[in-house]
C-alpha positions in Angstrom: 24.9 -23.1 -1.1 26.8 -20.1 -2.4 25.6 -16.6 -2.3 25.1 -16.5 -6.1 22.5 -19.3 -5.5 20.9 -18.2 -2.6 20.0 -15.0 -3.9 17.6 -15.9 -6.8 15.9 -18.0 -4.4 15.5 -15.4 -1.8 14.1 -13.2 -4.6 11.8 -15.7 -6.3 8.7 -15.2 -3.8 8.3 -11.7 -3.9 9.1 -11.7 -7.9 6.3 -14.0 -7.9 3.8 -12.0 -6.0 5.0 -9.1 -7.8 3.6 -11.1 -11.1 0.3 -12.0 -9.4 -0.1 -8.3 -8.3 0.1 -7.4 -12.2 -2.3 -9.9 -13.1 -4.7 -9.0 -10.7 -4.5 -5.3 -11.5 -4.9 -6.1 -15.1 -8.2 -8.3 -14.4 -9.8 -5.5 -11.9 -8.7 -2.8 -14.4 -10.7 -4.7 -17.2 -13.6 -5.5 -14.5 -13.6 -1.8 -13.8 -13.6 -0.6 -17.7 -16.3 -3.1 -18.8 -18.6 -3.3 -15.7 -18.2 -0.5 -13.5 -19.4 -0.7 -10.0 -18.3 0.3 -6.2 -17.1 -3.5 -6.0 -15.1 -3.6 -9.3 -14.1 0.2 -8.3 -12.6 -0.7 -4.9 -10.9 -4.0 -6.5 -9.2 -1.8 -8.4 -8.1 0.7 -6.1 -6.9 -1.9 -3.7 -4.6 -3.6 -6.5 -3.2 -0.3 -7.5 -2.0 0.2 -3.7 -0.4 -3.1 -3.4 1.2 -2.3 -7.1 2.5 1.0 -6.2 3.7 -1.0 -2.7 5.8 -3.1 -4.6 7.0 0.0 -7.0 7.8 2.2 -3.8 9.7 -0.7 -2.5 11.7 -1.5 -5.8 12.4 2.1 -6.2 13.6 2.7 -2.6 16.0 -0.3 -2.2 18.7 0.3 -4.8 18.3 3.9 -3.7 19.4 2.4 -0.2 22.3 0.6 -1.9 23.6 3.7 -3.7 23.3 6.2 -0.4 25.0 3.5 2.4 27.7 3.2 -0.6 28.5 7.2 -0.8 27.9 7.4 3.0 30.7 4.8 3.5 32.9 6.6 0.7 32.6 9.8 2.7 33.0 8.3 5.9 30.0 9.6 7.4 29.1 7.9 11.1 26.7 5.1 10.6 24.3 6.4 12.9 24.4 10.1 11.4 24.0 7.9 8.0 21.1 6.2 9.3 19.3 9.1 10.3 19.9 10.9 7.1 20.7 8.7 4.0 19.1 5.7 5.0 16.1 8.1 6.4 15.8 9.4 3.1 15.7 6.4 1.7 12.8 4.8 3.5 11.1 8.1 4.2 11.0 9.2 0.2 7.6 8.0 -0.2 6.0 10.0 2.6 8.0 13.0 1.6 6.8 13.0 -2.1 3.0 11.8 -1.1 3.0 15.2 1.2 3.8 17.3 -1.6 1.9 15.6 -4.0 -1.3 16.0 -1.8 -0.8 19.7 -1.4 0.3 20.4 -5.0 -2.7 18.5 -6.6 -5.2 19.6 -4.1 -4.1 23.4 -5.1 -3.5 22.7 -8.9 -7.5 21.6 -8.7 -8.7 24.7 -7.9 -9.7 27.8 -10.0 -7.0 29.8 -8.2 -9.2 32.0 -5.8 -7.2 32.8 -2.8 -10.1 31.7 -1.0 -9.9 28.3 -3.1 -6.6 27.5 -2.9 -6.7 28.1 1.0 -9.1 25.2 1.5 -7.6 23.0 -1.1 -4.2 23.7 0.9 -5.9 23.1 4.1 -7.2 19.5 2.8 -4.0 19.0 1.2 -1.7 19.3 4.1 -4.6 17.5 6.0 -4.0 14.5 4.2 0.2 14.9 4.3 -0.4 15.0 8.2 -2.7 12.2 8.0 -0.1 10.1 6.0 3.0 11.1 8.2 1.1 10.4 11.3 -0.5 7.0 10.3 3.3 5.9 9.0 4.6 7.3 12.2 2.1 4.9 14.0 2.8 2.0 11.4 6.7 2.2 12.1 6.7 2.2 15.6 4.0 -0.5 16.2 3.7 -2.9 13.0 7.3 -2.8 12.2 9.0 -4.0 15.5 6.0 -6.3 15.6 6.8 -8.1 12.3 10.4 -8.0 13.2 9.8 -9.9 16.4 7.3 -12.3 15.2 10.0 -13.4 12.2 12.7 -13.7 14.7 10.8 -15.8 16.9 10.4 -18.1 14.2 13.7 -17.8 12.1 15.8 -17.4 15.1 15.4 -20.4 17.7 18.5 -19.6 19.6 17.4 -16.2 20.3 14.1 -15.9 19.3 13.2 -12.1 20.9 14.4 -8.6 19.5 16.6 -7.2 22.2 15.9 -3.4 22.6 18.8 -1.1 24.2 17.9 1.7 26.8 19.5 4.2 24.0 17.3 2.8 21.6 14.5 4.0 23.8 16.2 7.0 25.5 17.8 8.7 22.9 15.6 7.7 19.4 12.4 6.9 21.4 12.4 10.2 23.6 13.2 12.4 20.3 10.3 10.9 18.2 8.3 11.7 21.4 9.8 15.3 21.8 9.0 16.4 18.0 5.9 14.4 18.3 4.7 16.7 21.3 5.7 19.7 19.5 3.7 18.5 16.5 1.0 18.0 18.6 1.1 21.3 20.0 1.2 23.1 16.7 -1.8 21.1 15.4 -4.0 22.1 18.1 -3.7 25.7 16.9 -6.0 27.0 14.4 -3.7 27.6 11.7 -0.3 26.6 11.0 2.7 29.5 10.0 5.6 28.9 7.6 8.0 29.4 10.6 6.7 26.2 12.3 8.4 24.2 9.6 11.8 25.8 10.4 11.1 24.9 14.1 10.7 21.5 12.9 13.8 21.1 10.7 15.8 22.8 13.6 14.6 19.8 16.0 16.1 17.2 13.5 19.5 18.9 13.1 19.5 19.0 16.7 18.6 15.3 16.3 21.4 14.6 13.9 23.9 16.9 16.0 23.6 14.3 18.8 24.1 11.3 16.7 27.4 12.8 15.7 28.4 12.9 19.4 27.0 9.8 20.1 28.9 8.3 17.0 32.5 9.6 17.8 31.5 8.3 21.5 30.6 4.6 20.1 34.0 4.9 17.8 35.9 5.4 20.7 34.6 2.8 22.8 34.6 0.1 19.6 38.5 0.9 19.4 39.0 -0.1 23.0 36.9 -3.2 22.5 39.0 -4.3 19.3 41.9 -4.1 20.8 41.0 -6.1 23.8 39.4 -8.4 21.4 42.3 -9.0 19.9 44.2 -10.1 23.3 41.3 -12.2 24.3 39.6 -13.9 21.1 38.8 -17.1 22.4 37.2 -15.8 25.6 33.4 -15.6 25.9 31.5 -12.3 26.2 31.0 -12.5 29.7 34.6 -12.5 30.1 35.6 -10.0 28.0 33.1 -7.7 29.7 34.2 -8.5 33.1 38.0 -7.8 31.9 37.1 -4.3 30.2 35.1 -3.5 33.6 38.3 -4.2 35.9 39.9 -1.8 33.5 37.1 0.8 34.3 35.5 0.6 30.6 31.6 -0.6 30.6 31.2 -1.7 27.4 27.6 -3.2 25.8 26.9 -6.9 25.3 25.7 -6.0 21.6 28.6 -3.8 20.9 30.9 -6.7 21.8 29.2 -9.3 19.5 28.9 -6.5 17.2 32.9 -6.5 16.9 33.3 -10.0 17.1 31.0 -10.3 14.0 33.2 -7.4 12.3 36.2 -9.5 13.3 35.0 -12.8 11.9 34.1 -10.8 8.7 37.0 -9.3 8.2 38.7 -12.9 8.5 36.3 -14.1 5.7 37.0 -11.6 3.5 40.6 -11.9 3.7 40.1 -15.3 2.6 37.9 -14.5 -0.4 38.5 -12.5 -3.3 36.6 -9.2 -2.7 33.4 -8.1 -4.8 32.8 -5.1 -6.0 29.8 -3.2 -4.2 26.8 -2.8 -6.2 23.1 -1.4 -6.0 20.6 -4.4 -6.2 17.4 -3.7 -8.1 14.5 -5.7 -9.4 14.1 -8.2 -6.5 18.0 -8.3 -6.4 18.1 -9.9 -9.9 20.5 -7.0 -11.3 23.4 -6.1 -9.7 24.6 -2.4 -10.7 28.5 -2.2 -10.0 28.7 1.2 -7.9 31.2 4.0 -9.1 30.4 7.5 -7.9 28.8 8.7 -11.2 26.6 5.4 -11.2 25.7 6.1 -7.4 24.4 9.4 -8.2 22.7 8.1 -11.5 21.0 5.2 -9.2 19.7 7.7 -6.4 18.0 10.1 -9.3 16.6 7.6 -11.4 15.1 6.0 -8.0 14.1 9.2 -6.8 11.9 10.0 -10.2 10.2 6.4 -9.7 9.6 7.1 -6.3 8.1 10.6 -7.1 6.2 9.0 -9.8 4.6 6.1 -7.6 3.8 8.5 -4.9 2.1 10.7 -7.5 -0.2 7.7 -8.6 -0.6 6.8 -4.9 -2.0 10.2 -4.3 -4.6 10.0 -7.3 -5.8 6.5 -6.0 -6.2 7.9 -2.3 -8.1 11.2 -4.1 -10.0 8.9 -6.5 -11.1 6.2 -3.6 -12.1 9.2 -0.9 -14.6 10.3 -3.9 -15.9 7.0 -4.2 -16.5 6.4 -1.0 -17.4 10.0 -0.3 -15.4 9.7 2.6 -12.7 12.7 3.9 -9.2 12.2 2.3 -7.8 12.2 6.0 -9.2 8.8 6.8 -7.9 7.0 3.9 -4.4 8.5 3.7 -4.3 7.7 7.7 -4.5 4.0 6.5 -3.7 3.3 2.7 -1.4 6.1 2.0 0.5 5.4 5.3 1.1 1.6 5.1 2.1 1.8 1.3 4.4 4.4 2.0 5.9 2.3 4.9 7.1 -0.9 2.8 10.6 0.3 2.8 11.1 0.4 6.2 9.6 -2.4 6.9 11.8 -4.5 4.8 14.7 -2.5 5.8 14.1 -3.2 9.6 13.5 -7.0 9.0 16.4 -7.3 7.1 18.6 -5.7 10.2 16.7 -8.3 12.8 17.7 -11.0 10.4 21.3 -9.7 10.2 21.0 -9.9 14.3 21.2 -6.1 14.9 18.5 -5.9 17.0 18.9 -2.1 17.8 19.0 -1.2 14.2 15.6 -2.9 13.2 14.1 -0.7 16.2 16.0 2.5 15.9 15.4 2.6 12.0 11.7 3.0 12.7 12.1 5.7 15.0 14.6 7.3 13.0 12.0 7.0 10.0 9.7 8.6 12.3 11.3 11.5 13.4 12.2 12.2 9.5 8.6 11.8 8.9 7.5 14.1 11.5 10.5 16.8 11.0 11.1 17.0 7.3 8.3 15.0 5.4 5.4 17.4 7.0 7.8 20.8 7.3 8.8 20.6 3.3 5.1 20.4 2.6 4.3 22.8 4.9 6.7 25.3 3.2 5.2 24.3 -0.2 1.8 25.2 0.9 2.5 28.4 2.5 4.3 29.2 -0.8 1.6 28.7 -3.3 -0.7 30.1 -1.0 1.0 33.6 -0.6 2.8 32.9 2.5 -0.3 32.8 4.1 -1.2 30.5 7.4 -2.6 26.9 6.4 -5.8 26.5 8.3 -6.8 23.5 10.2 -10.6 24.2 10.6 -13.2 23.5 8.3 -16.4 25.7 9.1 -14.8 26.7 12.5 -14.2 23.0 13.5 -10.9 21.0 13.4 -10.2 19.1 10.2 -12.3 16.1 10.6 -10.2 13.2 12.1 -7.6 15.4 13.5 -8.8 15.8 16.9 -8.7 11.7 17.5 -5.5 11.4 15.3 -3.7 14.0 18.2 -4.8 11.3 20.9 -4.2 8.7 19.8 -0.9 9.5 18.4 0.4 10.6 21.3 -1.1 7.7 23.8 -0.1 4.7 21.2 3.7 6.3 21.5 3.5 5.9 25.2 2.4 2.9 25.3 4.7 1.3 22.6 8.2 3.0 24.5 6.6 1.1 27.8 6.2 -2.2 26.4 9.6 -1.6 24.7 11.0 -0.5 27.9 9.7 -3.4 29.7 12.7 -6.2 29.6 14.0 -4.1 26.9 12.9 -7.0 24.8 10.2 -7.7 21.8 8.7 -11.0 22.4 6.1 -12.5 20.2 3.4 -12.1 22.6 4.2 -8.2 23.1 4.1 -8.6 19.1 0.8 -9.7 19.0 0.0 -6.9 21.7 1.2 -4.3 19.4 -0.5 -5.5 16.4 -4.0 -5.3 18.2 -3.2 -1.7 19.1 -2.4 -1.2 15.7 -5.8 -2.6 15.1 -7.5 0.1 17.4 -5.9 2.7 15.3 -7.2 1.3 12.2 -10.7 0.9 13.9 -10.5 4.6 14.5 -9.7 5.7 11.1 -12.4 3.5 9.7 -15.1 4.8 12.3 -14.1 8.3 11.5 -15.0 7.8 7.8 -18.1 6.4 8.7 -19.0 9.7 10.9 -17.9 9.0 14.2 -15.2 10.4 16.3 -13.0 10.9 19.6 
């Protein structure tokens, strides 16, 4: 089957799901409008969240394609592009949701200093919940989903291999950023300069990626030269030959170079197609030029921003309907809805054989969430509040759910890293363990909304 024939087939299922969601949304809206009740309101809210997730996914897909095209055009190293352009593409929902949680909460006040301060605290609390919930979703549920997909679709090697560098670099950076965030959250109030600290940490992470990219490129050039002389030799023999010359390449690097050589050979035999950004489940292909790439990015950003505003309003209305703190709905509903692009990005990387990319994408997105998606709303909140500190307390006590979130966030991160470190693989059994741990996190949010706390 040709590529042109397979693409519509692969897009048929998600398109069908989207059409069914539209029908369900229309039915629940009519039910809510004609016979308002708690069941009708909640059904309508759930249908809206699913629809929002689909819109966010479809907005981020062409953004990611255009961003990758621009990164290649400007010769940005892959690892740096992944931590910047790709991270922005997959984390736009968290960024916009955080900003809107703050702006919408403050806009609803009468403008008095006390009201703005209280609303800002509530809005930023929801921002923290969204980003923290997204971080837990990314580091546990996304690798688990990838492992389950690969266990079914890749019978020859049904596990996700995790290189130690992914854990020692991306995992440790994430843990470090997380510990700094937790240290900040243990304060009674957050100052604007804390946002600059988080942004500075992200710059340090990108700087290390630049250095690693240069080292990787040198090793890749050496492997590529050696493979040209030993193209018919198995990988283990290539490793042995290189090690005799004092070079210690990873198996994944050799396999990646081998795939690139085979891909280049195939491209030489076929006529190259123009680069394009896929939209509307891949049914529409937008040929990319420099102006078109920026137009795609701009339009996708506007659509994602509108969807995130919709998500914030639905979350606030659902919290009011259930009479629960918005913190607990944001930590699950807003976090899961905004993590859809990360899920598809990582699953796609795993299906292409890029196991490291499937896991590092999740960690890189988490680092962006903590350092940028929290820092920017904190600066916005501080500006709207006359640069006054953002209070993290209510009536002298920490915001409801914040204490438990701090404990679970740190504990679950350590457990997840240990699971990945064990055997440097993600198996189907480990995937179910990670899903179970995420279930504990969801149970915490549900219990917190009912008045229980850690």
